[in-house]
N, C-alpha and C positions, 0 to 999 in steps of 0.2 A: 369498495374498490375504486368507485368514482372519486371519493374524497381523497384517496391516496394519490391518484393521478392529478387531481387539481392541486394538491399541495406540492407535488414535484414540479408541475408546470409553473406554479407561482414562485417557487424557490429558484428555478432556473431563470425565469424572467427577471427577478430581482437581482440575481447575481450579475446577469448581463447588463442591466441598467446601472448598477453600482460600479461596475468595472468597465465603463465605456473607454477609458484610456487604454485598456488592454487591446481593444479592437480598433482604436483610432490610428490613422496613418499620419505620422509626423511629416510636415512639409519639409522638403529638402531645401536647405539654404544654399543659395548660389554663392560661389566663391567670388570674393572681390578681386578685381584685376589690379595689380600694382603698377605704378608708373616708374619710369626710369630704372627698371630692373631691380628695384629695392622694395622689399616688403618688410613687415615688422619683424619676422622671424628668420628671413633669409634674403640673400641677394645673389644675382647671377651676373656673369660676364660671358659673352659669346663672340668669337671672332673666327674669320676664315684663315686657314693656313695658306700662305701665298703660293700660287701656281698649282694648287691641288683642289680636290673636291671634298676636302675635309674641314669640318668646323670643330673648334675646341670649345667645350662648355665647361666653365668653372663656376663653382658655387660655394658660398660660405653660409652656414646656418647655425642656429642655436642648438646646443646639445639637448636631446629629448624630443626634437621635432622630426617627424618622418616626412620625406619628400618623394614625389613621384615624377619621373621624367617620361614624357610620351612624345613619340613622333607619329604624326597623323597625316594622311593624305587629304586632298581637297574635299572628299566625301565624308571625312570624319572617322575613317577606318584607322584603328590603331595598328601601326606597322611595327613599332618597337615600344616596349615599356620597361622601365627599370626603376627599382626602389632604392632610395638612399636611407640607410638605417638610422636609428635614433642616436646611436653612439658617435657617429661621424660629425665633425664640425666643418670639414673641408672636403670637397669632392671634385674630381676632374674626369672628363670623358671626351674621347675623340669620336665624333659622329662622321662616319664615312658615307658620302652620298654618291660614290662612284657607280654603284650598281643601280641607282635609282633612275627612273625615266624622267624626262623633262616634265615640269609641272610645278605646282605650288604645294609646299609642305608646311606643316605647323609643328613647332617644338613647344610643348607646354610643360613648365615646371610648376608643380603645385603642392601645397600642404593641405591640411584639413580645411583651412579657411581662406587661403590666398593663392593667387596664381600669377605667373608671368607667361605671356604668350608671345612667341617670335615666329614670324613667317619667313620661309626660305623659298626663293624663286630659282628654279633650275632651268637653264636653257642652253642648248648646244649651238654654238656658232659653227655652221657648216663651212668647211674649207674645201673648195673644189678646184681642180686644175682646169684651166681653160686651154683647150686644144685649138691652136690657131696655126695657120700656115702663113709664113712670111715669105714673100717672093720679091726679088729685086730685079728690075729691068734696066739695062744699060742703054 
């Protein structure tokens, strides 16, 4: 009985040693950040619609490449995420920030290897009426 247990233990140990790659954790590669809104497989354009709180996001990409669009707050919490399918080569999206509070937001467009990051700064200019009394004396 002891010999059987020793054989099973030795067999299990040798399987574990030989298959280390099955237990190893692959390091996560960081995505490279692209410059000037242009990556190898996609490019983006983003502009504000005049007199509104809406941004237009336009992108062109190679067929077969999947993209992710994320809107995140300053803490990194994902507020909205959308995927662009592999079959699409052009994509457009209106991002409405009217319901968002003042603050800094990040729009990240990324593929498996590359990403473009844009920061959005929202601030409200308060307009207040000034109550003054104007008196004239003769």
